[in-house]
N, C-alpha and C positions, 0 to 999 in steps of 0.2 A: 947618716940617714937623711932622706928627704924631709924637709919641713912641711907642715900642713899648709897647703896652698890657700890663697884668698879666694873664696867662692862667691860669685855674684848672686844677687837675689834672682830667683827663677820666676818665670811667668807662671802664675797659678791657673791659667786658663785650662779648661777641661780638655783632656786628650784621651783617645781611645785606641787600644791595641788588641791584636789577636795573637794568641799563642796557638800556633798551628801544629807544632810537632813535625815529625818527619817519618811517619809510620804508614804512609800510603805510597802507591806507585808514583813515579815521576810525573806523568801527565796530570794526575789528580792534584798533586801538590802544586804544580804550576797553575792549574786552573783556579785553585782556591787562593793562591797568592795574588793572582791578577784580580780576582773578585774582591779580595780584601782592600786592594788599593782603589778599585772602582767604586766601592761602597763608601769611601771617604775615611777609612781608618787611618790613624797616624803612624802606627808601628806594627810590625809583625815579628814574632819571635819563634824560634825553634827551641827544642829542649835538649839537654846534654845527657841522653841515656842511650843505651845500646840494645835494649829490648823493649817489648811492649809494656804499656802501663797496666792493662788489665789481663793481658795474655803474653807471657814472656816469649812465646813463639811468633808474635806479631813482627813481621819484617820491619827493621828500624835502620834508617840511614844515619851516617855520622853527621853531626850537626853543622859544623862549619863547612864541610864539603858541600852539603846540600844548600846551605845559605849562600855560598859563592855561586852555585849554579842558578839559584833563583834571582839573585841580585840584578843581573842585567835585564831582567824582564819587568823591573819596577822603576819608577821614576821619582817618587817622593816618600815612600815608606821609610821610616827609621827601621833598621834591621838589627837583630841581635839574637842571643841565646839566653833563655831564661831558666837557670843560669848555668854557666860552664863550671864544672867542678874542678877545683885546683888539683885534686888528687889524680885525675885521669892522665895528665900530661905534665911534662916539665913546664914551668911558668913561661919560659922564653919561647917555647914552641907554641903554646896556646896564644901568646901575644902575636907571634908571627902569623898564625892562622887568621886571627881577627883583623890584623892590619891588611893582610892580603885581600880579605873581603871588603874592607873599608875602601881600598883602591878600586876594586871592581865596581862598587856601588857609588863611587864619586863622593865618599866621605859621609856615609849615612849609618855607620855601625855604632850601636850602643854596646859597650863592653860589659856584659852581664857576667858576674863571677860570684862564686861561693866556695865554701870550704870543702864541700863534698859530704854526702851523707848515706848513700844507698849501699849498705854493707853487702847485701847479697850480690849486687852487681860487681863489686870489687872481687868478691870471692869467686864468682863464676869465671872471671877472666884472669885471675891470678894477679890482680892489681893490689899492691899493699894498701891496707886500710888501717891507718894509725888510730889510736884512741882519740876521743874528742879534743882534748887539750892540745895534743900534737898537731891535729888537723888545723886547728885555729892558729897555732904557732906558725905552721907552714904557710897558711893563708896570709898572715900578717907580713911575713917576709916576701911573699909573692907580690903583694900590693906595693911594697916598697920598690921591688925590682921592676915591676911594670911601669912605675912612674919614672924611675931612672932611665930605663931603656928608651922611653919615648921622648925624654927631654934632653938627653946628653948624647954627644957623638960617640963616646966610648964610656962604658960603665964597668966599675969594679964594685963587687958586693961580697962581703964576707959574713954570711949568716950561719946559723947553726945547721940549717937544713939545705940551703941553696947558696951557691957561690957563682960570681961572675968575675972574670979576670980580663980587664981591658977589652971588654966585649963590644964590638961594633954592632950596630943595629940599624939597618937601612932596608927598605924605606921607612920613614916615619909615617905616622897617620896623616891623612889629608886634613884632619881636624886638629887644630893647634890650640894649646900646646900638647893635647893628647885626646884620644877618644874619651867621651864621657863614660865614667865608671858607674855601673849599677850593681849594688850589693843586695842580695836577699838575706834578711836577718830578722830574727825576733828575740834572740837571747842577748843578755846584756853586753857581753864582750864583743859579739859580732856587731851589735848596734853601735858600740863605741868605734869600732873600725869603720863603720859606714860614716859616722860623723867625721872621722879624720881623713878618709880617703875617697868617699863616694860623691858623685854628682847627683845620683838618684838612689833611692832606697825602696826596696820592694818587700812587702809583707803579704802572707796568705792569711786572710782574716775575714770575719764577719764585720759589719759596720761597727758594732759595739766593741769588739776586740780591737778593731783598727783605731777607734777613737782613743782607747786606753794606750795602745802602742804609740800613737802619735804624741800623746801627752808625755810619755816616757822619752820619746825621741827629742821633743822640744827641750826637756830638762837636760838631756845629755848634751845637746848642742850648746845650751847656755853654760853648762859645766865646763865644756872644752873651749869656750870662747868663740863659737861659731854662730852666725845668725841663722836661726831655724828656718827662715824663709829662703835660704840659699840651698836647701836640700829638697829636691823634687820628691814627692811622695807618690809611690806607685803601689797599687793594690792588686793582688790576684784574688778575686772574690771566692770565698768558700761557700757562697750561696749561689744558686742557679739564677743568673740574670736573664736567661733566655727561656724561662718557663712561659712567659707571655710578654707582650709589649708593655703592659702595666708593671710587671715585675721588674723589667729593665729600668723603666723610668723611676720607679720608687727606689730600686736598689742603688742606681747611680746617684740619685739625690741624697740618699743616706750616706754613701761613701764620701761624696763631696762634703757633706755636712760634717763628717768625721775627720776631714782634713786632707783627703787624697785628691790630687789633681789628675792622676793617670789611672785609668781603669783598663786592665788587661784581662780579657776573658778568653776561654778556650773556644776554638772553632766548634760549632754545634756538634754535640755528641750523638744526637738522634736526628733523623730526617725531619721530624716535626719541628725542630728548632731552627732549621734553615730559613723558612719564611719569616720567622720571628727576627732573626738576625738582619734580614734584608729590610724588614719593616722598620726596625729601630734605627737602622742607618739612614733611612729616608725621613723618618718622622720625629725621632726623639733626639738623636745626637745633634742635629742642627739647632734644636731648641736650646740645648745646654750651651752650645757654642755662641748663641746669640745673647747670652748673659755675660758680657765681657768683664774680665777682671781688670780693674783700673789701678794701675801702678804708676806713680810719678817718676821723674827722672832719677830720684834718689832711691828708688825701689820701695817706697812707702806705699802700702796698699791704701787706696782711697775708699770712701764709703761706697757701698753698692748703689747701682742706679735705682732710682725710685720711680714709682708709677706717676704719671701725669695727673694732676688734680686741678680743680677750678682756681686754686690759689696761685697757679703758675701762669696765669694769662699774660702778665707783663713779661715774664721770661720768654714765653712762646712768641710774643710780639717781636721781641728783639731777635729771636731765632729767624723768624720769617723775614724780617728786614735785612738780616745779614745774607740770607740766601738770595735776595733780589729776584732776578728773573732766571735763575739757574734752573735746569731741568728738575732738580730736587724740589724747588719751590713749586714749579708747575705740577709736579706729581702730588704734592700735598694739597694744593688747591683743588685738583681733580677729585681726590678722595674726600676732602671736606665737603664738596658739593654733591657727593654721592655716598653718603654714609651707609655702612653695612653692605656695600656692594663690593664683591671680590673682583679685582682686575688681574688677569694673567699678564705675563710679561709681554706677549705679542700685542695685546690691546694697549698696554701702557706705551709701548714703543710707538705705535701708530698714533695714539691720541696726543702724545707729547711731541710728535714730529722728530723722533730720534732716528739715527741712521741704522744702528744695529741693536740686537737684543741685549748685548753686554752693557750698552749705555743705560739701560733700565737699572741694572744692578749697581752701576756707578752712581746713579741718581739716588737710589735707595740708601747706599752706603753713605753718601754725602749728607743726606738728611739725618740718618742715624747718628753720624758723628756730631752733627750740630746739636742734637738733643743730648748726647752723651757728654759733650763738653760742659753742659749745664747741669750734669748729674741726673738727667732724666732718661728713663728707658724709652725705647721706640713706642709710640702710641698705637701703631698699626700692628697687625699680626701678619705673619708670612707662612704660607703653606705651599704644598706642591701645586695647588690650583691658583696661587697668586697671592695678592696683597689685599687686606681689608682694614679699613679704619672704622671702628665701632662708633655708633651714634653719640655715645656720651663723650668720647674723646674728640670726635668731630665738632661737637658743640663748643668745646674749650678752644680748639684751633680757630673756629669761626669767630668766637668772641675776641680772640687775639687779633685776628685779621681786621675786624671792624674798628680796632683801636689804632691801626697804622695811620 
């Protein structure tokens, strides 16, 4: 049997995904997929079901077939199925489907898998539905086979439920040594399988439930000798984050505080939620992403960035000196001299004598990195309408400048 791989520490930076499903006509699925990427989401998932969620007569496409059709119309989205049930297909066939889409997408598939659970769906289509223990037994064997088939030229496997005999498997995933595995689990044995086999773990939970599950998962990782920080934590919220912009901001903060880096929410289920989705993508998600996770080369998480105070004058003086006459320094000087005034990108480009608008973003990033290196958060705010340095922070920077 394959041994437990060594998993690297994952980046705990916040990421956002959409679970789209595949119960709409093709033109609408394509339009929503394109908008998901345009809005800046990190991932898009379909679901592994064959009829509707609320109405079984709702037309429903096959997940990996539809994912393969959507993939060429995306450029950066991570793509997957949340999650594919092992009971619906032979494991080798499911893996072949996923790797085919991995090639179509240029290596962007997350291999989301689970043991299978919807009894009525199996009954409807005559698919065998073993009791819970056997389903998890089968899933454990499938996980071992999926790893073998992706790592070895030929694979032989002699399980109780599945067998491989000198099985070739080409092509391999474009992601080496394999596609990242995501396992959905909340029960103890399934969570242990996630510790042993998964790169990502998904749970359906409220923030409080998620916090308790994360505590259990940390303990299981320690028990099995795995660094808990090497398992990405993904939550499918069981509360509605799209009730309002404030509900999204508060909910995401609560889930992050509970230990989840990835938030995957369903595409809006009502028309009233669509403008909320668009608003949070513009206004809220960038704010969470501006709170960088700081991890050193050994994967040790550093202290969070702190707000600038008057005690940091000497630190800021050194930052300004290092920036010299770079555009980043000129940008700071302009904002220091004009506190509480918001500058849009075009104005900054012209005032700083920059060639293109993107140079403004580069200057902002350079200044932000200079503060972050010293453990300080960016003292200015950024909104759709531009950048603003509040008067109290401007006074600190001005004091530091006077000491140069």
